[in-house]
C-alpha positions in Angstrom: 49.9 17.9 -16.4 52.4 19.6 -18.8 51.4 18.7 -22.3 54.5 20.1 -23.9 56.2 17.4 -26.0 59.9 16.7 -25.2 60.2 14.2 -28.0 62.8 15.3 -30.6 63.0 11.6 -31.5 59.3 11.6 -32.6 60.5 11.5 -36.2 61.5 9.3 -39.1 65.1 8.1 -39.0 66.0 9.6 -42.3 65.3 13.1 -40.9 68.2 12.6 -38.5 70.5 10.9 -41.0 69.9 13.9 -43.4 70.6 16.2 -40.5 73.9 14.6 -39.9 74.7 14.8 -43.6 73.8 18.5 -43.7 76.0 19.1 -40.6 79.0 17.2 -42.1 78.9 18.8 -45.6 78.4 22.4 -44.3 74.7 22.7 -45.3 73.3 22.7 -41.8 73.0 26.5 -41.7 71.8 27.0 -45.3 68.5 28.9 -45.0 65.4 27.0 -46.2 61.7 27.6 -46.5 59.3 24.7 -46.3 55.5 24.6 -46.6 52.9 22.1 -45.4 49.8 21.7 -47.5 47.4 18.9 -48.6 46.3 18.0 -52.1 42.8 16.6 -51.9 39.6 17.6 -50.1 39.1 15.2 -47.1 36.0 13.1 -47.1 35.3 14.2 -50.7 33.9 17.4 -49.2 34.4 21.1 -50.0 36.6 22.4 -47.2 38.9 21.4 -44.3 39.3 22.8 -40.8 42.9 23.6 -39.9 43.9 22.1 -36.6 47.1 20.9 -34.8 48.9 24.2 -34.4 48.6 24.3 -30.6 50.3 20.9 -30.5 52.9 22.1 -32.9 53.7 25.0 -30.6 54.1 22.6 -27.7 56.4 20.5 -29.8 58.6 23.6 -30.6 58.7 24.5 -26.9 60.0 21.1 -25.9 62.3 20.3 -28.8 65.5 19.2 -27.2 67.6 16.0 -27.1 68.0 14.5 -23.6 71.0 12.5 -22.5 68.9 9.3 -22.9 68.1 10.4 -26.5 71.7 10.9 -27.3 72.7 7.6 -25.8 70.0 5.8 -27.8 71.2 7.4 -31.1 74.8 6.6 -30.2 73.8 2.9 -29.9 72.3 2.6 -33.4 74.5 0.5 -35.7 75.2 1.5 -39.3 74.0 -1.2 -41.8 77.5 -1.5 -43.2 79.2 -1.7 -39.8 80.2 0.8 -37.1 77.9 3.4 -35.6 75.2 5.2 -37.6 75.7 8.6 -35.9 79.1 10.2 -35.4 80.2 11.5 -32.0 80.7 15.1 -33.2 77.2 15.3 -34.5 75.8 13.8 -31.3 77.7 16.3 -29.2 76.1 19.0 -31.4 72.6 17.6 -30.7 73.3 17.5 -27.0 73.3 21.3 -27.0 70.8 21.8 -29.8 68.1 24.5 -29.7 65.7 25.4 -32.5 66.1 28.8 -34.2 63.4 28.5 -36.9 60.5 30.9 -37.6 57.1 29.2 -38.1 54.0 30.9 -39.5 50.6 29.2 -39.8 46.9 29.7 -40.2 45.2 29.9 -36.8 43.4 26.8 -35.6 39.8 26.7 -36.7 40.5 28.4 -40.1 38.7 27.0 -43.1 41.4 25.8 -45.6 41.5 24.2 -49.0 43.8 22.0 -51.1 47.1 23.3 -52.6 47.4 26.3 -50.3 50.1 26.4 -47.6 48.8 26.1 -44.0 52.2 26.1 -42.2 55.5 27.7 -43.3 58.8 26.9 -41.6 61.9 29.0 -42.3 65.4 28.7 -40.9 68.4 26.5 -41.0 67.7 23.6 -43.4 68.7 21.0 -40.9 66.3 22.3 -38.3 63.4 22.6 -40.8 64.1 19.0 -41.8 64.1 17.7 -38.3 60.6 19.2 -37.7 59.0 17.6 -40.7 57.6 14.3 -39.4 56.3 15.6 -36.1 54.7 18.6 -37.8 52.9 16.5 -40.3 51.8 14.1 -37.6 50.2 17.0 -35.6 48.5 18.9 -38.4 47.5 16.0 -40.6 45.7 14.1 -37.9 44.0 16.9 -36.1 42.9 18.7 -39.3 41.3 15.4 -40.4 39.4 15.0 -37.2 38.3 18.6 -36.9 37.0 18.5 -40.5 35.1 15.3 -39.8 33.6 16.9 -36.7 32.5 20.0 -38.7 30.8 17.8 -41.2 29.0 15.8 -38.5 27.9 18.9 -36.6 26.6 20.6 -39.8 24.6 17.5 -40.5 23.3 17.3 -37.0 22.1 20.9 -36.5 21.9 20.1 -32.8 24.5 19.3 -30.1 27.0 16.5 -30.8 28.9 14.7 -28.0 32.2 13.0 -29.1 32.8 9.7 -27.3 35.3 7.8 -29.4 38.1 7.4 -26.9 37.6 3.6 -26.5 38.0 3.1 -30.3 40.6 5.8 -31.0 44.2 5.2 -32.1 45.8 5.0 -28.6 45.8 7.4 -25.7 47.6 10.3 -27.4 45.5 9.9 -30.5 42.3 9.9 -28.4 43.3 13.0 -26.5 44.0 15.1 -29.6 41.0 13.7 -31.4 38.8 14.8 -28.6 40.2 18.3 -28.7 40.0 18.5 -32.5 36.4 17.2 -32.4 35.4 20.1 -30.1 37.2 22.5 -32.3 35.3 21.2 -35.3 32.0 21.9 -33.5 31.2 19.1 -31.0 29.5 20.4 -27.8 31.4 18.1 -25.5 33.6 15.0 -25.2 33.4 12.0 -23.0 37.2 12.1 -22.6 37.7 13.4 -19.1 41.5 13.8 -19.4 41.0 15.8 -22.6 38.5 18.0 -20.7 41.1 18.7 -18.0 44.1 19.3 -20.2 42.3 21.4 -22.9 39.6 23.0 -20.8 36.8 21.6 -23.0 33.3 20.5 -21.9 32.8 16.9 -20.9 29.5 14.9 -20.8 28.2 11.4 -20.3 25.4 9.4 -18.8 25.4 5.6 -18.1 26.0 2.4 -20.0 23.9 -0.8 -20.4 25.9 -2.4 -17.6 24.3 0.1 -15.1 20.9 -1.4 -16.0 22.1 -4.9 -15.9 23.6 -4.7 -12.4 20.1 -4.1 -10.9 17.3 -6.7 -10.6 15.2 -4.8 -13.1 15.3 -1.9 -15.5 12.8 0.3 -13.6 14.9 0.0 -10.4 18.0 0.9 -12.3 16.4 4.0 -13.8 15.0 5.1 -10.4 18.4 4.8 -8.7 20.1 6.7 -11.5 17.6 9.5 -11.2 18.2 9.7 -7.5 22.0 9.9 -8.1 21.7 12.5 -10.8 18.5 14.5 -10.4 19.7 17.5 -12.5 21.4 15.5 -15.3 19.3 12.4 -15.9 19.4 10.8 -19.3 18.3 7.2 -19.4 19.5 4.5 -21.8 16.4 2.7 -22.8 17.6 -0.1 -25.2 19.2 -2.6 -22.8 16.4 -5.1 -23.1 13.3 -3.8 -25.1 13.2 -0.2 -26.3 9.4 0.2 -26.0 9.4 -1.1 -22.4 12.5 0.9 -21.7 10.6 4.1 -22.8 7.7 3.1 -20.5 10.0 2.7 -17.6 11.7 6.0 -18.3 8.3 7.7 -18.5 7.4 6.3 -15.0 10.7 7.7 -13.6 10.2 11.0 -15.4 6.7 11.5 -13.9 8.1 10.6 -10.5 10.9 13.1 -10.9 8.3 15.8 -11.9 6.4 15.2 -8.7 9.7 15.9 -6.8 10.2 19.1 -8.8 12.9 17.5 -11.0 13.1 16.9 -14.7 14.0 13.9 -16.8 16.3 15.5 -19.3 16.2 12.8 -21.9 16.4 9.2 -23.0 19.1 7.7 -25.2 18.6 5.0 -27.9 21.8 3.1 -28.9 20.6 0.4 -31.2 18.0 -0.6 -33.8 16.2 1.6 -36.4 17.1 4.8 -34.7 14.7 7.0 -36.7 11.7 4.8 -36.3 12.4 4.2 -32.6 12.9 7.9 -31.9 9.6 8.8 -33.5 7.9 6.2 -31.4 9.6 7.5 -28.3 8.6 11.1 -29.0 5.0 10.1 -29.4 5.0 8.1 -26.1 6.8 10.9 -24.2 4.4 13.5 -25.5 1.3 11.4 -24.6 2.7 11.1 -21.1 3.1 14.8 -20.8 6.9 14.7 -20.9 7.3 16.9 -23.9 10.3 18.5 -22.3 12.2 15.2 -22.3 14.6 15.1 -25.2 15.8 12.1 -27.3 19.5 11.3 -27.7 20.7 9.0 -30.5 24.0 7.1 -30.8 25.3 3.9 -32.4 27.9 4.1 -35.2 26.7 7.5 -36.4 28.4 9.7 -39.0 27.3 12.7 -41.1 25.5 10.5 -43.6 23.4 8.5 -41.2 22.7 11.7 -39.2 21.5 13.5 -42.3 19.3 10.6 -43.3 17.7 10.5 -39.9 17.1 14.3 -39.9 15.7 14.2 -43.5 13.0 11.9 -42.2 11.9 14.6 -39.7 13.0 12.6 -36.7 13.0 14.8 -33.5 16.4 14.6 -31.9 17.7 16.6 -29.0 21.4 15.6 -29.4 23.7 13.0 -30.8 26.5 10.8 -29.5 29.2 10.1 -32.1 32.2 7.9 -31.4 34.1 5.5 -33.6 33.4 7.1 -37.0 34.5 10.6 -35.7 37.5 9.9 -33.5 39.0 7.5 -36.0 38.0 9.4 -39.2 36.5 6.1 -40.1 36.1 6.6 -43.9 39.5 8.3 -44.5 42.5 7.3 -42.5 44.7 10.3 -43.3 44.7 13.8 -44.7 47.7 13.2 -46.8 49.4 16.5 -46.1 52.9 17.1 -47.4 55.9 19.3 -46.4 57.9 20.6 -49.3 61.0 22.8 -49.8 60.3 25.9 -51.8 63.3 28.2 -51.4 66.9 28.3 -50.1 69.7 30.9 -49.6 73.1 31.0 -48.0 73.2 32.7 -44.6 74.7 36.0 -45.9 72.5 36.2 -49.0 69.8 38.7 -49.2 67.6 37.0 -51.9 66.0 33.6 -51.9 66.7 31.0 -54.6 63.5 29.3 -55.7 63.3 25.5 -55.6 60.9 23.3 -57.4 60.1 19.5 -57.3 59.1 18.3 -60.8 57.0 15.2 -61.0 55.4 13.1 -63.7 52.2 13.8 -61.9 51.0 17.4 -62.3 49.4 17.2 -58.8 52.8 16.8 -57.2 54.4 19.9 -58.8 55.4 22.2 -56.0 55.3 26.0 -55.8 58.5 28.0 -55.5 58.8 30.9 -53.1 58.2 32.2 -49.6 54.5 31.8 -49.6 51.4 33.1 -47.8 47.7 33.2 -48.6 45.3 36.1 -49.2 41.6 35.4 -48.7 39.2 37.6 -50.6 35.6 38.4 -49.5 32.5 39.3 -51.3 30.4 42.2 -50.1 27.9 39.8 -48.4 30.7 38.3 -46.3 31.2 35.1 -48.2 34.7 34.2 -49.3 35.4 34.7 -53.0 38.8 33.0 -53.5 42.2 32.4 -52.0 45.5 33.6 -53.6 48.8 31.9 -52.9 51.5 34.5 -53.2 55.2 35.1 -52.6 55.7 37.6 -49.7 58.9 38.9 -51.3 57.4 39.6 -54.7 54.9 42.2 -55.9 51.4 41.1 -56.7 50.1 41.7 -60.2 47.9 44.8 -60.4 44.9 42.9 -61.6 45.0 40.6 -58.6 44.4 37.5 -60.7 44.6 33.9 -59.3 45.4 31.1 -61.7 44.4 27.5 -61.3 47.6 25.7 -60.2 46.8 22.5 -62.0 46.1 23.7 -65.6 46.5 27.5 -65.7 43.4 27.9 -67.7 40.9 28.8 -65.0 41.5 32.4 -63.9 39.7 34.7 -61.5 40.0 38.4 -61.0 39.7 39.6 -57.4 40.7 43.2 -57.8 38.9 45.6 -55.4 37.6 42.9 -53.0 38.4 43.1 -49.3 41.0 40.5 -48.2 43.0 39.3 -45.2 46.3 37.4 -45.0 46.0 34.0 -43.3 49.5 33.3 -41.8 50.2 34.4 -38.3 53.4 33.9 -36.3 53.6 30.6 -34.4 57.3 30.6 -33.5 60.2 33.1 -33.7 63.8 32.1 -33.4 62.7 28.6 -32.1 60.5 30.0 -29.4 56.7 29.7 -29.6 54.8 33.0 -29.8 51.3 31.5 -30.1 49.0 33.4 -27.8 46.8 31.7 -25.2 43.7 32.7 -27.3 45.1 31.1 -30.4 45.7 27.9 -28.4 42.3 27.9 -26.9 40.0 25.1 -28.2 36.8 27.0 -27.6 38.1 30.1 -29.4 39.0 27.8 -32.3 35.5 26.3 -32.3 34.1 29.8 -32.6 36.4 30.5 -35.6 35.2 27.3 -37.3 31.5 28.4 -36.9 32.3 31.8 -38.3 34.4 30.4 -41.1 31.7 27.9 -42.2 29.2 30.8 -42.4 31.4 32.4 -45.0 31.1 29.4 -47.3 28.4 29.2 -49.9 25.9 26.4 -49.1 27.0 24.6 -52.3 30.5 24.2 -50.7 29.1 22.6 -47.5 26.9 19.9 -49.1 28.1 16.4 -48.6 27.7 15.1 -52.1 29.4 16.8 -55.0 30.2 20.1 -53.3 31.1 23.1 -55.3 34.9 23.6 -55.6 36.2 26.8 -54.0 38.7 28.8 -56.1 42.3 28.6 -54.8 44.9 29.8 -57.2 48.4 31.1 -57.6 49.0 34.8 -57.9 49.6 35.4 -61.6 53.3 36.3 -61.6 54.0 33.4 -59.2 52.3 31.0 -61.7 54.4 32.5 -64.5 57.6 32.1 -62.4 56.8 28.4 -61.8 56.2 27.8 -65.5 59.6 29.5 -66.3 61.4 27.4 -63.6 59.9 24.2 -64.9 61.1 25.0 -68.4 64.6 25.8 -67.2 64.9 22.7 -65.0 63.8 20.5 -67.9 66.2 22.1 -70.2 63.5 23.6 -72.4 64.6 27.2 -71.8 
């Protein structure tokens, strides 16, 4: 199945009305630079996991307007009478092809508020038409990948994602499963996601399997016969203690056949108390190699609580609260214009959105991010800088919110985060950079570079992200000029 999106209409209507306006007033080819970033740490944590770039690459690859798309747009009425879109503009869209350049952090990169994670450069009209779909991809998948990373850090043992039945539709479920694996999950129950994205799948049986047989012991025996090398029995259909006893009976029978009961799963009740009881019963029966799997509306907080009690758990099943990002519905990422120039101009003109809210003040320039490292491998700070301007010799980052907190990073090793995603409207993202399992490895490596204080769930330490000093000064100067102060 080809996952490339051919959905140029996956956008807000005002993106297309603005596009027509740009086309009609001669601004369509004005060069523009937009950046996508987010303002707040998701889940009140200390980091986020960048995700959605592979889907963005597929969007770019399939960004065309079909005959049916053009016909639909032609049918839309203008509120004041007549047609909303003009024939000349629709004829233009019929032969439209993207020509933008896109740079982004690679999927699985640990990222932070107020630093760009995607940059789009090219004709203003094209940049504008990509906004909604780009935000849809990156906002949602970054949110889910971050939730998965938090859950897996809390679990410290394999986590299976199985939230498809509660996710936001088929497409949401597919990309949530992929993002969950990128964030750290060992597998997903979503078979189609496994096929499309080449990620591990897992699953056992439901309560209905037990209920279809005359008794629980018979159900367990039949399942063990059907899956002798992958047998995990769900023991809470009727009574957990009796279910464990029946599982022990089957486990001992399997051992006599040279097989092994891999585990039991508990999906209701006081999971920590029941798991401890199960462990004691299994060990007394000599089934110390049979693991315990817990599920039932788990998240990072409940998992941490269970682990803090010393509960022995082999693995976890996490569904609803992971696949839906239950406690935070959106990342809230934004896409802002930061520079423009006419086609024949050599230099960019900086743009700035001024707001009554300091948090909404944008950053002017063609931006990228430098990440600095301490000698022990931990990250020291991120510098947002303009790729077309020299960096101050002292390599100072300035807090973008108040300008008071400053940090000197001179002499530290650094890397630049942006990598090419598209050139002249064509995706250049490599197979490795699209691969979910490679992204999962990047997440694991990235989390190891964080200080433990930045990974804690409650009141995590804030990681320093700042503007390069001369960029900060440029923004101050531009604010003053736009407000008529200077």
